[in-house]
N, C-alpha and C positions, 0 to 999 in steps of 0.2 A: 907632786902629787898626792892625792888624797886614798890612805887607806884607813877603811872602817874597819872595826871589830867588833862582832855581836856575839851574844853567847848569854846563858843562864847569869854568868859571874861579871862579865864585861860588856859594856856598850861605848864604844868611844870612836872618834874620826880624828887621825892625826895626819899632819903634812911631812912628806920625807922627800929626797931627794932621789930621782933614778938611780937605780944599781944598788938602794938599799936593800939589805937581807932581810928575810922575815924576822930574824932573830934581833935584829938592831932595831925594827919597827916594834917589835913589843917591848923592847927594853923602853923605847921612846914613849910607849903608850904606859909605860909604868906596870907591865904584866911580865910575871917572872915566866921566861921560857921554859923551864923545867917543870912548870906546873900546868902547862896546858897542850892540848894537840890543836891544830889550827888547819882546817879545810877549805877548799873552796870546789865547788860544784860536787860535793860529795867525795871528794879524792882528798887523802891528808897531804899535806905539804911538808917536806923536811925543813928544818927551821935556815938551813943554807939555801933556800930559795931565793933568787933574786928577783925583787919587785921591779917592774918598769912603767906601770900604770896605774891608774885610779882601781880599786880593788875592793869589792867586800867580802870579808872572810868571816868563817864561822868557828869561834873559839870554844872549846871543851876542855872544862877543868878536870884534871886527873886526879882522883882520889886514891890516896895509899895510906896504909898504916894500919894498927892491929886495934 
């Protein structure tokens, strides 16, 4: 199945197996999970979310530091 990530800093589509977690998909897309928030239809998804169909997800980079 296809997972598409898009956002200011990320724009890619990857192929994953059903029952892949969002965290696993982020790693496969070479996106560091601890640096982003992922949302679908304006709802933030936990990185433990299991993906079971093609989906387009919004990736928001979280800035931190001083």
